[in-house]
PAKOLDO-385311 format. One record per atom (N, C-alpha, C, O): y, x, z. Coordinates in steps of 0.2 Angstrom, whole numbers, plus 5000, padded with zeros to 4 digits. Atoms other than C-alpha are relative to their C-alpha. Layout:
<lotis>
YXZ;...
</lotis>
This chain:
<lotis>
500749984999;499450224920;499649995001;499649985008;500650024997;497750184922;499450055001;499450104997;500449954999;496350274928;499750044993;499750104993;500449945004;495450344912;500650024998;500450074995;499749995001;497250394908;500350085005;500650135004;500049964995;497150484923;499650045000;499850105003;500649955001;495550564920;500150054992;499850104990;499949955006;496250634903;500550055002;500350115001;499549964998;497750704909;499850055006;500250105008;500349964995;496650794924;499550054994;499350114995;500649965004;495350864909;500650044996;500650104995;499549945003;497050934899;499950065004;499750115003;499849914996;497351054913;499650035003;499850075006;500749974999;495551084917;500049985010;499950015016;500450004993;495250994934;499849945001;499949905005;500650055002;494050874928;499550034998;499550084994;500949965005;492150924924;499749945000;499749915005;500550015001;491050814915;499250005002;498850034998;500750004998;489350794923;499549974995;499249914998;500450035005;488250744908;499250025004;499049975003;500849994997;486250794918;500049935004;500449915009;500250064994;485750644926;500050015005;500050075007;499950014992;486050604944;499949965002;500049905000;500350094994;485450484957;500649975004;500950015007;499750034996;486450364965;499950025006;500350035010;500349974991;485450414981;500150035002;499650075002;499749945000;486350544988;500150064997;500450105000;499849945005;486450654975;500550004998;500850065000;499449995002;488050614968;500550015006;501050055005;499649984994;488850624985;499850085001;500350125001;500049934998;488050784989;500450054994;500750094996;499749945008;488650874972;500550005001;501050044999;499250005002;490250784975;500250065007;500450115005;499849974995;490550854993;499950075001;500350105004;500049915003;489951034988;500550034996;501050064998;499550025005;491051024973;500750035005;500950095004;499550024997;492450974986;500350085005;500850105006;499749924996;492251134997;500050054995;500250104998;500149945002;492151254986;500849984996;501150034997;499550005003;493851194977;499949974994;500349994990;500050025008;493351104963;500249964996;500649925000;499850055002;493850994950;499849945002;499449935007;500350085000;493750794949;499250024996;499250064992;500450045003;492050734944;499949945000;499949905004;500150065004;491650624930;499149994998;498950004993;500750015001;489750574932;499749954994;499649894995;500050035007;489250514913;499249965000;499049924996;500850035001;487250474917;499849995007;499450035009;500250054992;486950394934;499149964998;499049914995;500750015003;485050374932;499849915004;499749905010;500250075001;484650184930;500849974997;500949914996;499250045002;486550134924;500350044993;500450104993;499449985004;487650154909;500450035001;500750074997;499250014999;489250164917;500050065004;499550095006;499849934995;490150324926;500150005006;500249945008;499750014992;490650354943;500450075000;500250134999;499449924999;492250474947;500050005006;500049955010;500149994993;492150564961;500850065000;501150094995;499449945001;493750684968;500650004998;500950054998;499650005003;495150624961;500550025002;501050034998;499450004996;496350654974;500050095003;500550115007;500149954996;495850834979;500550075000;500550105005;499649975001;497050954973;500849984999;501049954994;499350025003;499050944973;500149994994;500749964993;500050005008;498950954954;499949934999;500349894997;500350085003;497750804952;500649955005;500649895003;499850074997;498950694966;500850024996;501149974995;499450015002;500550754957;499949974992;500449944989;500150055007;499750674938;500049935002;500349894999;499950075000;499550524947;500449985004;500249935007;499350024997;501350514954;500550014993;501049984993;499650005005;501950564937;500450065001;500950064997;499449984999;502850704944;499650104999;499050114999;500049924998;502950914945;500050035007;500650045008;500049964991;502650994963;499450045000;498850024999;500649954996;501551144970;499749975004;499149965004;500250004991;501351094987;500149905001;500449864998;500150064995;500950944997;500949955002;501149905001;499350024997;502850935006;500549974993;500949924993;499650025006;503650934988;500049934997;500549894996;500350075000;502650784984;500449965002;500749915000;499850074994;503150694999;500949995001;501249945003;499250005001;505050734996;500149974995;500549924995;499950045007;504950674979;499949915000;500249864998;500050104996;504150494986;500449975002;500549925001;499650054995;505350474999;500549994996;500849944997;499350015005;506850504985;499949934997;500449904995;500350025005;506050394976;500149925000;500349884997;500350064995;505450244987;500649965003;500649905003;499550054998;507350224994;500550014995;501150024997;499650015006;508150214978;499949914998;499549874999;500250075005;508350064967;499349964999;499049994994;500750035000;506549944969;500149984992;500649954990;500150045006;506049924951;499349955002;498849975004;500650054998;504949764953;499649984993;499749984987;500749995004;503349734945;499849934995;500049874996;499950055005;503049624930;499649964998;499250004995;500650065002;501849474926;499750034994;500150074992;500450015006;500749484910;499649945001;499549905006;500650064999;499549364905;499350024997;498849994995;500949975000;498049484902;500050075000;500650095001;500049955001;497549654901;499250035001;498750005002;500649985002;496049774898;499449985006;498749985005;500850044995;495049704914;499749944999;499149945000;500350045002;494849554908;499450004993;499249954991;500449995006;493749624893;499449965001;499249924997;500450024998;492249564904;500149955006;500449965011;499750054992;492249404916;499449965001;499349924996;500650035000;490649344924;500249955007;500349975013;500050064997;490749184932;499550005007;499150045006;500450024995;489749134949;499350024998;499050075000;500549995000;488249124941;499750044998;499150044998;500049955002;488249284934;500150075002;500050124999;499949944996;488949394947;499250045002;498650015004;500549964997;487849544950;500150065001;500050104996;499649934999;488549704959;499550064998;499650114996;500549935001;486849794956;500050034994;499750084992;499949995007;487349814939;500450065000;500350094994;499449974999;488749944944;499650065003;499250055007;500449944997;488050134949;500250005008;500550065010;499849994993;488450104968;499750055004;499150045006;500549974995;488150264978;499749975007;499849925009;500050004994;487550284993;500250075003;500050124999;499749934996;488150435004;499950045002;500050105000;500549964994;487350495018;499749985003;499849925005;500850044998;485550465025;500249975004;499749945006;499850034994;486450395040;500249924999;500149875003;499650065003;487350245030;499649965001;499049965002;500450075000;486950085032;499849974993;499349924992;500450015007;486650065014;500550024993;500750084993;499549965006;487750084997;500649985001;500649935004;499450024998;489650064997;500550004994;500850064992;499650025007;490549994981;500750035002;501050064998;499549975002;492050024989;500350065007;500450065014;499949974995;492650174996;500850054997;501250095000;499350015004;494150194984;500349944995;500449934989;499950075002;494550014984;500749965003;500949965008;499450044996;496049904987;499749944999;499349924994;500250094999;495849724995;500649965000;501049955005;499750035002;496949614987;500249945006;499749915007;500150054998;497549464999;500749965002;501250005000;499350025001;499049355001;499949965008;499449945010;499850024994;499949295019;500149954997;500449934992;499750095003;499849095019;500549985003;500749925002;499450034997;501249075028;500850044999;501350014999;499549955004;502349215021;500149994992;500649994988;500349985009;501649215003;500150074999;500050074993;500149934999;501849405005;499250014997;498749984999;500549975003;500549504994;500050065006;500450085009;500149924994;499649655007;499350024993;498849994991;500549975002;498649764997;499850075006;500250115009;500149944994;497649885008;499350025000;498949984997;500749955001;496050015009;499749985004;499850005010;500650004996;494549935017;499450034998;499350014993;500449995005;493050025014;499549944999;499649895003;500450075003;491649895007;499450035000;499350084996;500750025003;489649885009;499949964994;500249904993;500250065004;488749804996;499450005004;499050055005;500750044997;487549695006;499749984996;499249984999;500650035007;486649614990;500550004995;501150034994;499750005006;487149564973;500549944999;500649914994;499550045001;488549464978;500450005006;501049975007;499549984994;489249514994;500050055003;499450085004;499649944998;490249645002;500149995008;500349935010;499750004993;490549675021;500750064999;500750114995;499449975001;492349735022;500250025007;500449985011;499649984992;492949845038;500850005000;501150055000;499150004997;494949765043;499650005007;499249975010;500049974993;495049855058;500549985005;501149995005;499450044997;495849755072;500750034999;500850094999;499349984999;497749775071;500250004993;500949994993;499949985006;497749805053;500549914997;500549865000;499750035004;498849695041;499449944998;499549884998;500650065004;497249605034;499849975004;499849915002;500250044995;496549565050;500549945004;500349895007;499650034997;498149485056;500249944993;500549894994;499850065007;498349375038;499249965001;499349905000;500650025000;496349335041;500049955005;499749905004;499950044993;496749265059;500349954999;500249905002;499650075000;498049135051;499649974993;499849934989;500450045006;496749075039;499549985005;499349935005;500650054995;495549055053;500249945002;499949885001;499750054997;496848965062;500049944996;500249905000;499850025004;497048855048;499349944997;499249884996;500650024999;495148835046;499949994990;499949944986;500049985007;495148895029;499850074998;500050125001;500249945000;494249045021;500850034995;501350004994;499549945003;495349185013;499950034993;499550074991;500149985010;495549204993;500150085000;500750115002;499949915001;495249404990;499850014994;499449984991;500149935005;495149544977;499950055002;500250075007;500049934999;494549694977;499950054996;499350064994;499949965006;495149824965;499750035000;499750055006;500249945000;494149974960;500250014993;500149974988;499849985007;495050084947;500649974998;500949925000;499350045001;496750054938;500550055002;500350115002;499149954999;498550144942;499750065006;499950045011;500049964993;497950284955;500549995004;500449985010;499650004994;499550274962;500049925003;500049925010;500550024993;499050104969;499749995005;499749965010;500549994994;497750144977;500450035007;500450005012;499550004994;499150254985;500449995002;500850025006;499550064997;500050134989;499849965006;500049955011;500250034995;499050044997;499650025005;499449985009;500249954992;498250185009;500750025003;500650045009;499549994995;500150205013;500349955005;500449895003;499850054995;500750125028;500749994998;501250025001;499250045002;502350035019;500249945004;500049885002;500050064998;503149905030;500549974996;501050004994;499550025004;504149765020;500050004993;500449974990;499849995007;503849825003;499449984998;498949985002;500650005003;502649784990;499850034996;500250034991;500149975000;501549884986;499950024990;499950074987;499850005007;501549844965;501050034999;501250084996;499349975001;503549874968;500150075001;500650104998;499949934997;503250044976;499950044994;500250094992;500249945005;502150104961;500650004995;500750054993;499649995004;503650044949;500450055002;500550104998;499549974997;504850124959;499850094997;500150114992;500149945000;504150294959;499650024993;499750084991;499949955009;503450294939;500550004997;500650044993;499350025004;505150214934;500049964995;500549964991;500050055005;504350084925;499749945004;499449965009;500350034997;503749914930;499350005001;499050024996;500750004999;501849904937;499949924997;500249874999;500550065004;500749764926;499549975005;499149995008;500650044998;499949614934;500049944996;500349924992;499950085003;499349444931;499749955004;499149965007;500350064995;499049284941;499249974998;499149934994;500550045001;497249254942;500049925001;500449905004;499850054999;496949084939;499349985004;498949935002;500850014995;495249094953;500250015006;500049985010;499849984993;496149174968;500749985000;501049985006;499150005001;498049144962;500350085003;500950085005;499849944998;498149334967;500150044994;499850034989;499849955007;499149474956;499350055000;498950065004;500549965002;497949574948;500150064995;500150064989;500049955005;498149754941;499849974993;499349934993;500350015007;497949734922;499550044999;499150024995;500449935002;497149894920;499650015002;499250065000;500549994995;495949884934;499250044995;499050034990;500750025004;494249934929;499449955003;498949935000;500450074997;493349814941;500349975004;500750005007;499650054997;493949674950;499349955004;498849925001;500550054998;492749574962;500549955006;500749975011;499850084998;493549394966;499649965003;499149955000;500550044996;492949294980;500349975005;500949945005;499750044995;493249214996;500050065009;499850115008;500349964994;493049305016;500149945003;500649915004;500150044993;492449165029;500350025005;499850055008;499849994997;493549195043;499349985008;499350015013;500350034997;492049105052;499350055000;498950075004;500649965001;490649215044;500050075000;500150104995;499949934999;490649395050;499050034999;498550015002;500749965000;489049505043;500050065002;500550095001;500349944999;488149655048;500350084995;500050114990;499849955002;489149805042;500050095002;500350115007;499749914998;489050015042;499250015003;498749975002;499549975001;488650115048;500350044996;500050044990;500049965006;489550255037;500550075004;500950075009;499749944998;490050435038;500949994997;501149964992;499450045001;491850405040;500650084999;500450144998;499749925002;493250545036;500250025006;500550075005;499949954997;493350595053;499550065000;499750115002;500649965001;491750695049;499549995004;499250035007;500650024993;490650585062;499949924998;500349884994;500050065001;489850415063;500549965005;500649995010;499850034994;490850285074;499549985003;498950005002;500350014996;490150205087;499449944998;499049925002;500450035003;489250115076;499350014998;498949964998;500949975001;487550205073;499749975007;499949975013;500550034996;486050115081;500349935002;500149895006;499850074998;487049965082;500449944996;500949964993;499950045006;487349795073;500749995002;500949985007;499350014998;489149775072;500249944994;500249964988;499850045007;489749625060;500650015001;501050035006;499250015003;491249625048;500249954997;499749914995;499850075004;492149505038;499650024991;499550074988;500649995006;491049485022;500349954994;500349894995;499750015005;491849465004;499449954996;498949984993;500750035005;490749304994;500350024995;500849994993;499849995008;490949374976;500049944995;499449944992;500150055004;491249214965;500150034993;499950004988;499849975008;491849324949;500250075000;500750095004;499949935002;491849494943;500450004993;500349974988;499750005007;493049554930;500050065000;500250095005;500049945001;492849714923;500150054992;499850024986;499949985006;493249834909;499150024995;498650024998;500549985002;491949884895;499750075002;500150115001;500049944998;491150044902;500050045006;499950105008;499549984994;491850034918;499950045004;499450065005;500249954996;492150164929;500049975007;500449945010;499950004991;491650164949;500250045001;499850095001;499649964995;492950254957;499850025008;500049985013;500250004994;492350324972;500350085004;500650135001;499949934999;492550464985;499450005005;499149955007;500350004996;491450534996;500050005012;499649995017;499850004994;492350545014;499950065003;500250115002;500149974998;491450625025;500650065006;501250055008;499649934998;492150815034;500550014996;500550024990;499249965004;493950865030;499850065000;499550095004;499550035006;494450925017;499749974995;499350024992;500150005005;493950815004;500549954998;500949935003;499850025004;494750704991;500549945004;501149925003;499750074996;495250555004;500450055005;500550015009;499649964995;496150685016;500650014997;501150004998;499249995006;497250745002;500349944999;500949944999;499450075003;497650564999;500449975008;501049965010;499650014993;497950535017;500550025003;501049985005;499649954998;498850685020;500749974997;501249955000;499250015004;500150665006;500349925002;500949925003;499650074999;500350455010;500350005006;500849985008;499650004992;500650475028;500650055000;501250045002;499349975000;501750635024;500649964999;501149975003;499250045006;502950515011;500049975004;500549985007;499750074994;502950365023;500350035006;500749995009;499849974994;503250475037;500750025000;501250005004;499349985001;504750555030;500549964997;501149964996;499550075003;505250395021;500649975007;501249975007;499850024993;505450315039;500550035004;500950005008;499549954997;506250475046;500849994997;501350005000;499549965003;507450495033;500349904999;500849904996;499850085000;507750275034;500350015006;500849985007;499750014992;508250325054;500650045001;500950055006;499349965000;509650425048;500150075005;500750085007;500149954995;509150575060;500150064996;499750084992;499849935005;510050735052;499650055001;499250055006;500349935000;509250915048;499249995001;498950045003;500950015002;507450865045;500150034993;500550024989;500049985007;506950985032;499249994998;499249984992;500850035004;505050945028;499849985006;499950015011;500450014995;503850855038;499250004996;499249994990;500549985003;501950875036;499549965004;499549965010;500750044996;500150775041;499650014995;499549994990;500549965004;498950915037;499149954998;498849915001;500450055003;497450855027;499350025005;498749995006;500549964997;496450975038;499849955007;499349945010;499950074995;496850845052;499949954999;500249915003;500350055006;495950715042;500649954999;500649895000;499350065003;497750655036;500349975004;500849945003;499550054994;498150575052;500150025005;500650005006;500050004994;498050635069;500650065001;501050045005;499449974997;499350785070;500750004992;500649994986;499550025004;501050775062;500450085001;500250125005;499649934998;502250935061;500950004995;501049994989;499550015004;504150935056;500350065002;500250095008;499549935003;505351075051;500749985003;500949935001;499350034998;507251045060;500550035000;500450085004;499649964996;508751105060;500449995006;500749935006;499750024993;509451105078;500849994997;501250034995;499249995002;511251035075;500349995010;500850005012;499750024994;511450985095;499350015005;498750015003;500750014995;510250995112;499449955002;499749925006;500850035001;508650905112;500049994996;499549954996;500250015008;508850895092;499249984998;499049944994;500649985003;507150945092;499449965003;498849965001;500550064994;506350815106;500249934998;499849895000;499850065003;507250675097;499549994993;499349934992;500450005007;506250725079;499549985002;499349925001;500650024995;504650725091;500149935001;499949904997;500050094996;504950545099;500149964994;499849914993;500050055007;505650475081;499449994997;499249934995;500749995005;504050525073;499349965004;498949935000;500550054996;502850425086;500449945002;500249915007;499550074998;504250285085;499949984993;500049924992;500150025007;503850265065;499649964999;499549935004;500550045002;502750155057;499450044999;498950025000;500749975003;501750295050;499850025008;499250005011;500049974995;501850385067;499849965005;499649995009;500150044996;501450255077;499349985001;499149965006;500650004996;499750235074;499550074996;499550104991;500649954999;498350355076;500250095001;499850135002;500049954997;499350515079;500150025005;500449995010;499950014991;499050595094;500250095002;500250115008;499749974999;499850755091;500650034996;500550054990;499549975007;501750815084;500150065003;500250075009;499649944998;502350995084;500650014996;500550014990;499349975002;504351045080;500150064999;499950105004;500049945002;504651195071;500750015000;501049965001;499150015001;506551265069;499950004989;499449994986;500250005006;506951265050;499950054995;499950044989;500449945004;506451435044;499350004998;499050034994;500950015004;504651385044;500049934997;500149884999;500150075002;504251255032;499349975004;498950005006;500450034995;503151115041;499250024996;498850025000;500650005002;501651155028;499950075000;499450094997;500349944999;501651335033;499650015006;499950065010;500550004997;500151335045;500150075003;500250075009;499949954996;500251515049;500450005003;500349995009;499349994998;502051515052;499949945007;500049965012;500250044994;501751365063;499650025007;499850015013;500349984994;500551445074;500150045003;499950055008;499449964997;501751585076;500450005002;500750055005;499450024996;503051475082;499650005007;499850035012;500450014994;501751415094;500050045004;500350035010;500249944996;501351575100;500550045004;500450065010;499549974997;503151655103;500749965002;501149985006;499450034999;504351525103;499849915005;500249875007;499950084995;503651375114;499550025006;499050065007;500150004995;503351365130;499849955004;500249915006;500250034999;502051265137;500449935006;500349875005;499550044995;503151195152;500549974999;500649915001;499550025002;504651175144;500049974993;500549964989;500150015009;504051115126;499449945001;499249924995;500550025000;502751005131;500349915003;500749905007;500150094997;502750785133;499549985000;499149994995;500850045001;501250695136;500149925001;500349895006;500050084999;501250505131;499349995002;498850015000;500850044999;499950405140;499749954995;499149954994;500450065004;499650265128;500449994995;501149994995;499650015009;499950245110;499449974993;498849994993;500650065003;499050135097;499550074996;499850124993;500549955001;497350235091;499749964992;499949904990;500650035003;496050205078;499450015003;499250065005;500649994998;494550155083;499350064998;498950095000;500449955003;493650265072;499950095001;499750144997;499949934996;494150425084;499650015002;499549975007;500650004995;492750495089;500250045007;499750075009;499949934997;493650605103;500249935006;500249945012;499950054995;493950435112;499549985002;499050004999;500550014994;492850365127;499549944994;499849894991;500450075003;491450255117;499949955003;499849905000;500150044997;491450165131;500749945000;500749885002;499450075000;493150075128;500049984995;499649994991;500050025005;493849985116;500350054994;500350024988;499949955004;494550145107;500749984997;500950024994;499249985002;496450075103;500650025003;501150005001;499349964999;497450175113;499750085001;499150095003;500149944998;497450355114;500950045002;501450025001;499649944997;498550485122;500450054996;500150074991;499749975005;499850595114;500350055003;500350055009;499849924999;500650775115;500750024996;500650024990;499549985005;502350825107;500150075003;500050095009;500149944999;502551005107;500850034996;500950044990;499249965004;504451075105;499850075000;499750095005;500249945001;504051255097;500650034995;500650064989;499249965003;505951285094;500250045004;499950045009;499749984996;507051395101;500649955002;501049934998;499550054999;508151285112;500750014997;501050074997;499349995001;509851245105;500450045004;500850095002;499449994996;510851265118;499950085005;500250095010;499849944995;510351455125;500350054996;500350064989;499349975003;511651565121;499750065000;500050104997;500449945003;510551715121;499549984997;499149955001;500650025005;509151675107;499850085000;500250135001;500449975001;507851785104;500350034994;500649994990;499949985008;508151925089;499450024997;499050064998;500850025006;506951895075;500150084998;500750114998;500049935004;506452075066;500249954991;500149894990;499750015006;507352055048;500050064996;500050114998;500249945005;507052155032;501050014998;501449975001;499549985001;508652235025;500149984993;499850004989;499950055005;509452125012;500150024994;500049994989;500049975004;509952245001;499550044996;499550044990;500549985002;508352355000;499549954999;499249984994;500450055001;507252205000;500249964991;499849944987;500049995006;508252154984;499750044994;499450014989;500249945002;508152334977;499150004998;498850014993;500649985001;506352344980;499549924996;498949934993;500350045003;505852174974;500349994991;500149944987;500049975007;506552224956;499750054998;499550064992;500549955004;505552364954;499149985003;498850035004;500550014997;504052274960;499550014995;498950014997;500650015005;502952284943;500150095000;499650114999;500049955001;503652464943;499650025005;499350085003;500649974996;502552504958;499349994999;498850025003;500750034999;501052424952;499849945000;499249934998;500250034997;500952294959;500149944993;500649954988;500050065005;500652114947;500649955004;500849955010;499350055000;502151974948;499849945005;500349905006;
</lotis>
């Protein structure tokens, strides 16, 4: 699947709307997108951007049906999608396949003709530092020591017609790789990919340890992902991408980048300051004819980026726990309303004393849970992790704060968390583990109200007879 195939499938099921009225890249696209997302609307394809001939796509992942299209699966809930991802990624890996060409090579512009102004790059919010070409973007780099390829998702501000600021946060794998190039006294070859298989962007946003994002795509899709090796950067480029910006990042040349309205719903402490970030010097541009610029408006939850973060982190957390061989886990969920990052919920069938606490501690020990999560809630298996109403019920009638609470003083945070002290480095957060289960070892457990099974079956059989809809 490429981005155009994804758009076609969304349109077939009524999950995409084409906007043919003229719209301005300056704030108007983002404001339309944000209002549409808050109403639970479809993905939007802006086909008439003022001053440009190519379109902009927003809201790609705004609903579970659109996420399921991207994955090539059928599911009605985030938990079910995450379960399917987990099952596919722990099976035999389907390696990616190298090809010699692809649609993205329809236009190849070298350093003398690079001009990022040709793309309808939006400005999203009034206090943003500029126009952001990379909000749904994957940055491809290669570790110079191991040779492993990393595909990360880092926001990218268009600084001018040939340079982009790249927010590679401290501690991220991209930063660790960049430091290796700095030690070697070399620039880091890089390729920013916009568009292509939506699943590749999802894999890049997921926290997957020790696996190629291309191979993850193939394993889930059931067929090998296709890439070609760039004769310019030597990096593997997705053959069906819409736009690729190839160039170098000089570890000695950081440039002012930001501020930007982040997924937390706040600006970070960049506001009113000059903060320098890595800079991608674009030396070559590849793009399809009438290239689609894929963007996301970010901002206050819930947007499509929160749906993406919720899904990918739920899926990778579930995979991590499955590989830890902890028994009894029925479902896992990181809600989009929690910005897709900060809270995790697990449903567990308790099999021994302390089982629920083990699950809570395991969550913050995983690759996914060790970064950014500051709260874990564990509930019994009669409650699905994504049934927020029932989770709140468990916190009300099964959770005792003194018995069920553990506080962790130091955990890895994201510097984008606005709840942390702005005068700190914002790299450490505290955590709370909340056991909202009925203790396994209690002999006299509370007796829950239950419907009579025979009467329930009889009522369900006569439901339409009562005048109710199915």
